[in-house]
C-alpha positions as CSV (number, residue, x, y, z in Angstrom):
1,M,-20.8,28.4,-30.2
2,I,-22.0,25.3,-28.3
3,K,-24.8,23.5,-29.9
4,Q,-27.3,21.8,-27.6
5,R,-28.7,18.4,-28.4
6,W,-31.7,16.6,-27.0
7,W,-32.7,12.9,-27.1
8,W,-36.1,11.5,-26.4
9,P,-37.6,8.1,-27.1
10,N,-40.9,7.5,-29.1
11,Q,-43.4,4.8,-28.6
12,L,-41.6,2.6,-31.1
13,G,-38.5,2.5,-28.9
14,V,-36.6,4.8,-31.3
15,G,-34.7,7.8,-30.0
16,L,-34.7,11.1,-31.9
17,L,-31.5,13.2,-31.7
18,S,-31.8,16.8,-32.6
19,N,-29.7,20.0,-32.4
20,S,-30.9,23.4,-31.1
21,N,-32.3,24.4,-34.6
22,G,-34.4,21.3,-34.8
23,N,-32.4,20.0,-37.8
24,S,-30.4,16.9,-38.4
25,I,-32.8,14.6,-36.8
26,T,-31.4,11.1,-36.4
27,K,-33.2,8.0,-35.4
28,I,-31.3,5.9,-32.9
29,H,-32.7,2.7,-31.4
30,M,-33.0,2.7,-27.6
31,E,-31.2,-0.5,-27.3
32,N,-28.0,1.2,-28.2
33,F,-28.4,3.5,-25.1
34,C,-30.1,1.2,-22.7
35,Q,-27.6,-1.7,-22.7
36,P,-26.0,-2.3,-19.3
37,P,-22.3,-1.5,-18.9
38,P,-20.1,-4.4,-19.8
39,D,-19.1,-6.7,-16.9
40,K,-16.0,-5.9,-15.0
41,V,-13.0,-7.8,-16.2
42,Y,-10.5,-9.4,-14.0
43,F,-7.0,-10.3,-15.2
44,H,-5.1,-13.2,-13.8
45,Y,-1.6,-14.2,-14.5
46,N,-1.0,-17.5,-16.5
47,H,0.5,-19.9,-14.0
48,T,1.7,-23.1,-15.8
49,D,2.7,-25.3,-12.9
50,P,0.8,-28.4,-11.9
51,C,-1.1,-26.7,-9.0
52,R,-2.4,-23.8,-11.1
53,F,-6.0,-25.1,-10.9
54,S,-5.9,-25.2,-7.1
55,R,-4.4,-21.7,-6.8
56,W,-6.7,-18.9,-5.6
57,T,-7.5,-16.0,-8.0
58,A,-6.8,-12.5,-7.0
59,R,-10.3,-12.1,-5.8
60,E,-10.3,-15.3,-3.8
61,S,-7.0,-14.5,-2.2
62,Y,-8.3,-11.0,-1.2
63,Q,-11.5,-12.5,0.3
64,F,-9.5,-15.1,2.2
65,M,-7.0,-12.6,3.7
66,Y,-9.6,-10.0,4.8
67,A,-12.2,-12.4,6.3
68,R,-10.2,-12.4,9.6
69,P,-10.6,-11.0,13.2
70,W,-8.2,-8.2,12.6
71,N,-9.5,-6.1,15.5
72,Q,-7.8,-8.6,17.9
73,V,-4.5,-8.0,16.2
74,L,-5.0,-4.3,16.4
75,D,-5.8,-4.5,20.1
76,F,-2.6,-6.5,20.6
77,Y,-0.6,-3.9,18.9
78,S,-2.2,-1.2,21.0
79,N,-1.1,-3.0,24.1
80,L,2.4,-3.1,22.8
81,I,2.4,0.6,22.1
82,N,1.2,1.3,25.6
83,A,3.7,-1.1,27.2
84,N,0.9,-3.3,28.6
85,L,2.3,-6.3,26.7
86,S,5.5,-7.2,25.0
87,L,6.4,-9.5,22.1
88,S,7.5,-12.1,24.6
89,A,3.8,-12.8,24.9
90,L,3.9,-14.3,21.5
91,F,7.4,-15.9,21.4
92,G,8.3,-16.3,25.0
93,P,11.3,-14.8,26.8
94,E,13.6,-17.5,25.5
95,T,13.3,-16.4,21.9
96,Y,12.8,-12.7,22.5
97,H,16.1,-11.2,21.3
98,V,14.9,-7.9,19.8
99,H,17.8,-5.6,19.0
100,N,18.0,-2.4,21.0
101,A,17.3,0.2,18.3
102,A,18.4,3.0,20.7
103,E,22.0,1.9,20.2
104,I,23.7,3.1,17.0
105,P,27.3,2.7,16.1
106,N,29.5,5.5,17.2
107,I,29.9,7.6,14.2
108,S,33.0,9.5,15.2
109,E,33.8,13.0,14.1
110,T,36.2,13.6,16.9
111,A,39.0,14.7,14.6
112,E,36.9,17.3,13.1
113,L,35.5,18.6,16.4
114,K,38.8,18.8,18.1
115,S,39.9,21.6,15.9
116,V,36.9,23.8,16.9
117,S,36.4,24.7,20.5
118,P,32.8,24.4,21.8
119,E,32.5,28.2,22.3
120,N,33.5,28.9,18.7
121,R,31.3,26.3,17.0
122,S,28.9,27.9,14.5
123,G,27.0,26.9,11.4
124,R,27.0,23.1,10.8
125,W,29.2,22.6,13.8
126,A,26.6,24.1,16.1
127,R,23.7,22.1,14.8
128,L,22.3,19.6,17.3
129,T,20.8,16.4,15.9
130,F,18.5,14.2,17.9
131,K,17.6,10.6,17.2
132,I,14.0,9.9,18.1
133,V,12.7,6.3,18.5
134,L,8.8,6.2,18.2
135,S,6.1,3.7,18.6
136,Y,2.6,4.3,17.1
137,H,-0.6,2.4,16.5
138,G,-1.2,1.9,12.8
139,G,-5.0,1.7,13.1
140,S,-5.1,5.2,14.5
141,F,-3.2,7.0,11.8
142,D,-3.3,7.5,8.0
143,G,0.3,6.3,7.6
144,W,3.6,8.1,8.3
145,Q,3.9,10.6,5.5
146,K,2.3,14.0,6.1
147,Q,-0.7,14.8,3.8
148,P,-3.2,17.6,3.8
149,G,-6.3,16.9,5.8
150,L,-5.1,13.5,7.1
151,N,-4.1,12.4,10.6
152,T,-0.5,11.2,10.0
153,V,2.4,10.4,12.3
154,Q,4.8,12.8,10.6
155,G,2.2,15.6,10.8
156,L,1.9,15.2,14.6
157,V,5.6,14.8,15.2
158,E,6.6,17.8,13.1
159,K,3.9,20.0,14.7
160,S,5.3,18.9,18.1
161,L,8.8,19.8,17.1
162,G,7.8,23.3,15.9
163,K,8.6,24.8,19.3
164,F,12.2,23.7,19.0
165,V,13.2,25.2,15.7
166,D,15.7,28.1,15.6
167,E,14.8,31.7,15.1
168,K,16.1,31.9,11.5
169,K,13.9,28.9,10.4
170,A,11.0,30.3,12.3
171,Q,11.2,33.6,10.5
172,V,11.5,31.8,7.0
173,L,8.3,29.8,7.8
174,K,6.5,32.9,8.9
175,D,7.5,34.8,5.7
176,K,6.1,31.9,3.6
177,C,2.9,31.8,5.7
178,L,3.7,28.3,6.8
179,P,2.9,26.7,10.1
180,L,5.7,26.6,12.7
181,E,6.9,23.0,12.3
182,G,10.1,21.0,12.6
183,C,11.4,18.6,10.0
184,A,11.6,14.9,10.8
185,V,13.5,12.5,8.7
186,V,12.4,8.9,9.0
187,A,14.0,5.5,8.5
188,G,11.1,4.2,6.4
189,R,7.6,5.4,5.6
190,T,4.9,3.1,6.8
191,D,1.5,2.9,5.1
192,K,-1.9,3.5,6.6
193,G,-2.8,0.9,9.2
194,V,0.9,-0.3,9.7
195,T,2.1,-0.2,13.3
196,A,5.6,0.6,14.4
197,L,7.3,-0.4,17.7
198,Q,10.6,1.2,17.2
199,Q,10.4,3.6,14.2
200,V,13.5,5.9,14.0
201,C,13.5,9.5,12.9
202,S,15.8,12.5,13.4
203,F,15.4,16.2,14.0
204,Y,18.1,18.9,14.0
205,T,18.1,22.5,15.3
206,W,20.7,25.2,15.9
207,R,19.3,26.1,19.3
208,K,21.6,25.3,22.2
209,D,19.0,25.1,24.9
210,I,17.1,22.0,23.7
211,K,17.2,18.9,25.8
212,S,16.1,15.4,25.0
213,E,13.5,15.4,27.7
214,D,11.8,18.4,26.2
215,I,11.3,16.7,22.9
216,E,10.0,13.5,24.5
217,V,7.4,15.4,26.5
218,A,6.3,17.4,23.5
219,I,5.7,14.4,21.2
220,N,4.1,12.3,24.0
221,S,1.5,14.9,24.5
222,A,0.4,15.0,20.9
223,A,-1.6,11.7,20.8
224,P,-1.5,9.9,24.2
225,G,-2.3,6.2,23.8
226,T,-1.5,5.9,20.1
227,L,1.9,7.7,19.8
228,R,4.7,7.2,22.3
229,V,8.4,8.2,22.4
230,K,10.7,5.3,23.3
231,S,13.9,7.3,23.5
232,V,15.5,10.6,22.4
233,S,19.2,10.9,22.3
234,E,21.7,13.4,20.8
235,V,23.7,11.8,18.0
236,S,26.3,12.8,15.5
237,R,25.2,15.3,12.7
238,V,26.1,12.8,10.0
239,F,23.5,10.3,11.3
240,H,20.7,9.7,8.9
241,P,17.8,7.4,10.0
242,N,17.4,5.9,6.4
243,F,20.8,5.9,4.9
244,S,22.7,4.8,8.0
245,A,20.3,1.9,8.6
246,K,21.8,-1.6,7.9
247,W,18.5,-3.6,8.2
248,R,14.8,-3.4,9.0
249,R,12.6,-6.0,10.8
250,Y,9.0,-6.5,10.1
251,L,6.5,-8.8,11.8
252,Y,3.2,-9.8,10.3
253,I,0.5,-11.4,12.5
254,F,-2.1,-13.5,10.5
255,P,-5.1,-14.5,12.7
256,F,-6.9,-17.8,12.1
257,N,-10.7,-18.0,12.3
258,D,-12.4,-20.1,15.0
259,G,-12.2,-23.7,14.1
260,E,-9.8,-23.1,11.3
261,D,-6.9,-25.7,11.2
262,G,-3.8,-23.8,10.1
263,Q,-1.6,-26.9,10.2
264,Q,-3.8,-29.0,7.9
265,S,-1.7,-30.2,5.0
266,S,-2.2,-28.8,1.6
267,P,-3.1,-31.1,-1.3
268,S,-0.3,-33.3,-2.4
269,G,1.1,-33.3,-5.9
270,E,-1.0,-36.5,-6.8
271,D,-4.2,-34.8,-5.6
272,I,-3.4,-31.8,-7.7
273,E,-2.9,-33.9,-10.8
274,Q,-6.1,-35.7,-10.2
275,F,-7.9,-32.3,-9.8
276,R,-6.4,-31.1,-13.0
277,S,-7.5,-34.2,-14.9
278,N,-11.1,-33.7,-13.8
279,E,-11.2,-30.1,-15.0
280,S,-12.6,-30.7,-18.6
281,G,-9.3,-31.6,-20.2
282,D,-10.9,-31.7,-23.7
283,E,-12.0,-28.1,-23.5
284,L,-8.7,-26.8,-22.2
285,N,-6.6,-28.5,-25.0
286,N,-6.3,-26.5,-28.1
287,G,-5.6,-29.5,-30.3
288,C,-1.9,-28.9,-30.5
289,G,-0.9,-30.7,-27.3
290,E,-0.7,-27.3,-25.5
291,S,-3.1,-26.1,-22.9
292,H,-5.2,-23.0,-23.7
293,Y,-3.9,-21.5,-20.4
294,E,-0.4,-22.0,-21.6
295,S,-1.0,-20.4,-25.0
296,V,-1.9,-17.0,-23.6
297,Q,-0.2,-14.7,-21.2
298,N,-3.2,-13.6,-19.1
299,L,-6.6,-15.1,-18.4
300,I,-9.7,-12.9,-18.6
301,I,-12.5,-13.9,-16.3
302,N,-15.8,-12.0,-16.4
303,D,-18.3,-11.5,-13.6
304,N,-20.8,-13.6,-15.5
305,E,-18.4,-16.6,-15.6
306,E,-18.7,-18.9,-12.6
307,I,-15.3,-19.4,-11.0
308,D,-15.2,-23.0,-9.6
309,S,-13.6,-22.4,-6.2
310,G,-15.5,-25.2,-4.4
311,N,-12.7,-27.7,-5.0
312,K,-9.9,-25.3,-4.1
313,P,-8.2,-25.7,-0.7
314,K,-9.4,-23.4,2.0
315,T,-6.5,-24.1,4.4
316,F,-2.8,-23.9,4.3
317,S,0.2,-25.3,6.3
318,V,2.2,-22.9,8.4
319,R,5.2,-25.2,8.0
320,R,4.9,-24.8,4.2
321,V,4.8,-21.0,4.5
322,N,8.0,-21.2,6.5
323,Q,9.6,-23.4,3.9
324,L,8.7,-21.0,1.1
325,L,10.0,-18.0,2.9
326,Q,13.2,-19.7,4.1
327,Q,14.3,-20.1,0.4
328,L,14.7,-16.3,0.3
329,E,17.3,-16.1,3.1
330,G,20.9,-15.1,2.3
331,K,20.0,-14.1,-1.3
332,L,20.2,-10.8,-3.1
333,L,17.1,-10.8,-5.3
334,S,14.9,-8.4,-7.3
335,Y,11.5,-8.1,-5.6
336,K,9.9,-6.0,-8.3
337,M,7.1,-8.6,-8.7
338,F,6.3,-8.3,-5.0
339,A,6.2,-4.4,-5.0
340,R,3.3,-2.2,-5.6
341,D,2.8,1.5,-6.4
342,T,6.5,2.1,-7.3
343,K,7.7,4.6,-9.8
344,A,8.7,3.3,-13.2
345,S,12.4,4.3,-12.6
346,R,12.4,1.9,-9.6
347,N,11.0,-1.1,-11.4
348,V,14.3,-2.3,-12.9
349,G,17.9,-2.8,-11.7
350,P,19.5,-2.3,-8.3
351,P,16.6,-0.2,-6.9
352,T,14.5,-3.4,-6.7
353,E,17.2,-5.7,-5.2
354,C,16.9,-6.5,-1.5
355,F,19.0,-8.8,0.6
356,M,17.0,-11.0,3.0
357,Y,18.7,-11.8,6.2
358,H,15.9,-13.7,7.9
359,A,12.5,-14.9,6.7
360,R,10.6,-17.4,8.8
361,A,7.0,-18.2,9.9
362,T,5.6,-20.0,13.0
363,E,2.4,-20.5,14.8
364,A,1.7,-18.7,18.1
365,R,-1.1,-17.7,20.5
366,L,-2.3,-14.2,20.6
367,P,-3.4,-13.0,24.0
368,C,-7.2,-12.5,23.8
369,P,-9.6,-11.7,26.6
370,D,-12.3,-13.8,25.1
371,S,-10.2,-17.0,25.2
372,I,-7.9,-18.5,27.9
373,E,-5.6,-20.1,25.3
374,G,-5.7,-17.1,23.1
375,R,-6.2,-16.7,19.4
376,R,-4.3,-19.0,17.1
377,V,-2.1,-16.8,14.7
378,M,0.7,-17.3,12.2
379,C,3.7,-14.9,12.8
380,V,5.9,-14.0,9.8
381,E,9.3,-12.3,10.5
382,L,11.2,-10.7,7.7
383,V,14.6,-9.0,8.1
384,A,16.2,-7.3,5.1
385,N,18.5,-4.4,4.2
386,R,15.5,-2.7,2.6
387,F,11.9,-3.2,1.5
388,L,9.9,-2.0,-1.4
389,R,6.4,-0.5,-1.4
390,K,4.0,-3.1,0.1
391,M,6.6,-5.8,-0.4
392,V,6.0,-7.5,3.0
393,R,2.2,-7.6,2.6
394,V,2.5,-9.1,-0.9
395,L,5.1,-11.6,0.2
396,V,2.8,-12.8,3.1
397,A,-0.3,-13.1,0.9
398,T,1.6,-14.8,-1.9
399,S,3.2,-17.2,0.5
400,I,-0.2,-18.2,2.0
401,R,-1.7,-18.6,-1.5
402,E,1.2,-20.8,-2.7
403,A,1.2,-22.9,0.5
404,A,-2.6,-23.5,0.1
405,A,-2.1,-24.5,-3.5
406,G,0.6,-27.0,-2.6
407,A,3.3,-25.3,-4.5
408,E,6.9,-26.4,-4.4
409,E,9.4,-24.9,-2.0
410,D,11.0,-22.7,-4.6
411,A,7.7,-21.2,-5.7
412,L,8.6,-17.7,-4.5
413,L,11.9,-17.8,-6.3
414,K,10.3,-18.8,-9.5
415,L,7.9,-15.8,-9.2
416,M,10.9,-13.5,-9.2
417,D,11.3,-14.3,-13.0
418,A,7.7,-13.4,-13.8
419,T,7.1,-10.4,-16.1
420,C,3.7,-9.4,-14.7
421,R,2.9,-8.4,-11.1
422,R,-0.5,-10.2,-11.4
423,A,1.6,-13.3,-10.9
424,T,1.7,-12.4,-7.1
425,A,-1.2,-12.1,-4.8
426,P,-2.9,-8.8,-3.8
427,P,-1.3,-7.3,-0.6
428,A,-2.4,-8.7,2.7
429,P,-4.3,-6.2,5.1
430,A,-2.1,-3.6,6.6
431,D,-3.7,-4.3,10.0
432,G,-1.3,-7.3,10.6
433,L,1.9,-5.5,9.7
434,C,4.3,-4.0,12.3
435,L,7.7,-2.4,11.9
436,V,9.5,-4.0,14.9
437,D,12.9,-2.2,14.8
438,V,15.6,-0.7,12.6
439,G,19.3,-1.8,13.0
440,Y,22.4,0.4,12.6
441,A,24.9,-2.3,13.1
442,E,25.5,-5.5,11.1
443,F,22.7,-8.0,11.5
444,N,23.4,-10.7,14.1
445,P,21.7,-14.1,13.2
446,Q,21.1,-14.6,16.8
447,N,19.0,-11.5,17.0
448,R,15.7,-12.9,15.8
449,L,12.2,-13.6,17.0
450,I,11.5,-16.8,15.2
451,C,14.3,-19.4,15.5
452,N,12.8,-22.5,13.8
């Protein structure tokens, strides 16, 4: 039996609590019920280097990254998808050496196929595998992975491929009351808002009458202007877009606001030490020669507390970002501190290790109809054998934060040894991220966008 209870205040500010029988009346002061909820608590990692007082908090970093004209970046990506512009508009024809993702190494299975004549091939031998290179606008989709009720790239592609599935699979889907859709395997899932210029996926079928041109037409008609097929080719049945890939290339475009000087130098070490000495040193010291910030693992900052951000730098040096990222090249490192939303089983060991082939940053001009010279932007190019969830966006945001704080060149390497992901900055906006291409041959150092 469920007992009902009522509470009402009297004129003295005392609440009376009673059950359905009118018994067990308890007096409770209203102040116990009317107190506002506690302030939201923000946790910040305890940085102990000299520039910790000039480093942005998570909230300040988030505000700095999102207060940007991202619509202009999205418009530029839209022009790339529709072939109205190319990346040479940013880097020039001399430095534009994008790998042709339509080319994959010749995975030979000649010895296996010679023993079976084309007329007698059946089962796995008769299966046709198509490699599909796609480009899509991130701002128009809710990411790659198919999800109920959302407009995703995978959902549109697999719906378009439904007309090419074989009769056996079509009957299985019909018996299960499932829609007639194909199955597309992708080289790497992209989050909501992330653009792709040469995303690679594959599709196989046992039908013999399928042509590459038919697949291209079907997908291109799904979402004109936001989803486009770059190429469709028949490949070996052992080809896998993800497992066969040797490297991936991402480009991040960070726009500067009007009048913002992205090349202004960050505070020097002397300036940082002077700033630290002015920050109420007596209150920070716990009497044992150790800073209070060094005696705890995390700092707790309430909404009521005033965060003194007026003296913190508001600009950063693109050259310093480039120096920070360059330290990652040629190293196999665990990037678990730069990952987000990963499963617990993938937070330790080899699943978190990535080899960075190329990591650079440079300043460029983004074509903009409102300006003859174009919008000043910082371009970050990252090439690695694999990437973790939101790894690129966290790397970009953390690099900008460390550059603004005047951190040393090995700041990102030191963060690899942290034990808490709050040591890194919140992910940068997805609007600036683009999957440029996926490589299936060994990475060529000459094949890069940023050569500085």
